[in-house]
C-alpha positions in Angstrom: 78.4 74.7 153.8 80.4 77.4 155.7 77.7 80.1 155.4 74.0 80.4 154.7 71.9 83.2 153.4 68.9 83.6 155.8 65.5 84.9 154.9 64.6 87.8 157.2 62.0 85.8 159.2 64.6 83.1 160.0 66.8 85.9 161.4 64.4 86.3 164.4 65.8 83.1 165.9 69.2 84.7 166.3 67.9 88.0 167.9 66.7 89.0 171.3 62.9 89.4 171.8 61.5 92.7 170.5 64.4 93.5 168.2 63.5 91.8 165.0 61.3 94.5 163.5 63.9 97.2 164.0 66.6 95.1 162.5 64.5 93.9 159.6 63.6 97.5 158.7 67.3 98.5 158.6 68.3 95.4 156.5 65.4 96.0 154.1 65.9 99.7 153.8 69.6 99.4 152.9 69.2 96.2 150.9 71.6 94.2 153.0 72.6 90.6 152.2 73.0 89.1 155.6 75.0 85.8 156.0 75.2 83.7 159.1 78.5 81.9 159.3 80.2 79.3 161.3 82.5 80.3 164.1 85.5 82.4 163.1 88.3 82.9 165.5 89.5 86.3 164.1 86.2 88.1 163.7 82.6 88.1 165.0 81.2 89.9 162.1 82.2 91.5 158.8 80.9 94.3 156.4 81.5 94.7 152.7 80.1 97.8 151.0 78.0 97.8 147.9 79.7 98.2 144.6 78.6 98.0 141.0 75.5 95.8 140.9 76.2 94.2 144.3 74.4 95.1 147.6 75.8 95.7 151.0 76.9 92.5 152.6 77.2 91.7 156.3 78.2 88.4 157.8 77.8 87.5 161.5 79.0 84.4 163.4 76.0 82.1 164.1 77.4 80.7 167.4 77.0 84.0 169.3 74.3 84.4 171.9 71.4 86.6 171.0 72.6 89.8 172.6 76.1 89.4 171.3 74.7 88.7 167.8 72.6 91.9 167.9 75.5 94.1 169.2 77.8 92.6 166.5 75.2 93.3 163.8 74.8 96.9 165.0 78.6 97.3 164.9 78.6 96.2 161.2 75.5 98.3 160.4 77.4 101.3 161.7 80.0 100.7 159.1 77.3 100.6 156.4 75.8 103.9 157.6 79.2 105.5 157.7 79.9 104.3 154.1 76.6 105.6 152.9 77.5 109.1 154.2 81.2 109.3 153.7 82.2 106.5 151.3 85.9 105.7 151.8 86.8 109.2 152.9 87.0 108.5 156.6 88.8 106.0 158.8 87.1 102.6 159.4 86.6 103.2 163.1 87.0 107.0 163.2 84.7 109.5 164.8 82.1 109.1 162.1 81.7 105.4 162.7 81.6 106.0 166.4 78.8 108.4 166.0 76.8 106.0 163.9 77.4 103.1 166.3 76.5 105.1 169.3 73.3 106.3 167.7 72.3 102.7 166.9 73.0 101.5 170.4 71.0 104.4 171.9 68.1 103.5 169.6 68.1 99.8 170.7 68.8 100.4 174.4 65.8 102.8 174.5 63.5 99.8 173.6 64.7 97.9 176.7 65.9 94.9 174.7 69.0 94.2 176.8 69.2 92.8 180.4 70.3 95.4 183.0 73.9 94.2 183.3 74.4 94.4 179.5 72.6 97.7 179.3 75.0 99.2 182.0 78.0 97.9 180.1 76.7 99.4 176.9 76.8 102.9 178.3 80.6 102.9 178.0 80.3 101.8 174.3 77.7 104.6 173.7 80.1 107.2 175.1 83.2 105.9 173.3 82.8 102.8 171.1 85.8 100.5 170.8 87.0 99.4 167.3 87.3 95.8 168.3 85.5 93.4 170.6 88.6 93.0 172.8 88.3 96.7 173.6 84.9 96.2 175.3 86.0 94.0 178.3 83.2 94.9 180.6 80.6 94.3 177.9 82.1 91.0 176.8 82.2 89.7 180.3 78.5 90.6 180.7 77.6 89.0 177.4 79.5 85.8 178.3 77.0 85.1 181.1 74.3 84.6 178.5 76.1 81.9 176.5 73.8 78.8 176.3 76.6 76.3 176.9 79.6 77.4 178.9 82.8 75.5 178.0 83.6 73.0 180.7 87.0 73.5 182.2 87.6 76.9 180.7 87.7 80.3 182.4 88.8 83.8 181.4 92.3 85.2 181.9 90.5 87.9 184.0 89.3 85.3 186.5 92.8 84.0 187.2 94.9 85.5 190.0 98.1 87.3 189.2 100.9 84.8 189.1 98.7 81.8 188.2 99.7 79.6 185.3 97.3 78.7 182.4 97.2 76.8 179.1 95.8 78.1 175.9 93.8 75.9 173.4 97.0 75.2 171.4 98.8 73.9 174.5 101.1 76.9 175.2 101.6 77.6 178.9 101.7 81.2 180.3 102.0 82.9 183.7 99.5 85.8 184.3 101.3 89.0 185.1 100.0 92.6 185.5 97.1 94.4 183.7 98.0 97.0 181.1 94.9 99.2 180.6 92.4 96.8 178.9 94.9 94.0 178.2 96.8 91.6 180.5 100.5 90.9 180.2 101.4 87.2 180.4 104.7 85.5 180.1 105.0 82.4 177.9 107.0 79.8 179.9 108.7 78.1 177.0 110.1 81.3 175.5 110.1 83.8 178.3 108.4 86.3 175.9 105.6 88.6 177.2 102.3 88.5 175.3 99.2 90.7 175.7 95.9 88.9 176.3 92.3 90.2 176.2 90.8 89.8 179.7 88.0 87.6 178.2 90.3 85.1 176.5 89.2 81.6 177.5 92.0 79.4 178.9 92.5 76.4 181.1 94.1 76.7 184.5 97.5 74.8 184.5 97.1 72.1 187.1 100.3 70.1 186.5 103.6 70.6 188.2 104.6 74.2 188.2 106.6 74.7 185.0 110.2 76.1 185.0 110.3 79.6 183.6 113.0 80.3 181.0 
């Protein structure tokens, strides 16, 4: 089965220590149906608002480490809180959502749930939350250190030197170029086209003969 409805007590296994009670209270109060899913490449979590006889629904990828799971859940809960106050009258990641997300982060950070490096990275999110995970480079790099099983042979685009070649999971070869704010420009060797990569994208260093750029 691709997804499973989890009783609240089972949720504790996915969360950092000392966070379950707070999370359970929020889920119970807003009558949230929480679903733990298999890995999805495009999203870490998803929120669907209540309508008719249905409850609010949140889904979170079950392969995330505990801190990333909690932060993703808070991101989606912020959407719920925004909907409760404003319905569909505001932008999905507008100032109203940012205020709700910041408030939730402050609440959980105050309980010293996160390690110091993640807590430091979260301060930027509290000041100005990003709409997507790729906009939180510092935070995602900190979270990556807590993954239970690092992928052998992979490293992030951020860890490569400018000018190095790398291969993506689907076999395409790129050359790392310059950073553009929070993204990194990379040239695909086969086409000569420039693509923008998140700094935390996992790739393999290209170790074969240097490819000829088009």
